[in-house]
Residue, then its C-alpha position, 0 to 999 in steps of 0.5 A: m508507464r508506472f511512474r510519470p515525474c510532473g515537475a518536482h512531483v511523480l503522477l502514479s496511475d491507478p492500475y500501479v498503485d493497485a499493484l502496489a498495494r497487492q505487491f505488499f498484501n502478498s509481503d512478509y509486512v503483513s505476516d505476524g512477524y511485523c504485527r507490533w509495527s503499525l501499518d505506516r510502518r510496516l508500508s514504508a519500509f516495503l516501499r523502501r525494500t521493492g518499491p521507489a523509495r521515492i513513493a514511501d519519501d514523498g507525503d502525497l504518495f504515500n498517502v496515496v498507497l496507504d490510503r489503498v492499502m486501508t481501502g482493501i484492508s476494508s475490502a476484504a473485512g466486508k468480505a468476510t463478514r459478510s461471508h459468515g453471514r452476520 
């Protein structure tokens, strides 16, 4: 199940959040064409275009996905640093 309504809120599963983050990293929104956009603007546009816009509209849900994206960026940067022997 991707997401589940719970009253007025939606609950996101960890695998679904991971999948959204991976889809974002493989999208055009990480390309140089969007380099002048802030990360949150890029992610919001991505979610509105490819995912349920409801996530982009709900600050709590959006922050869960944004945190996962930032964790992915941090992990990738750490791996790149270690691979260059720094």
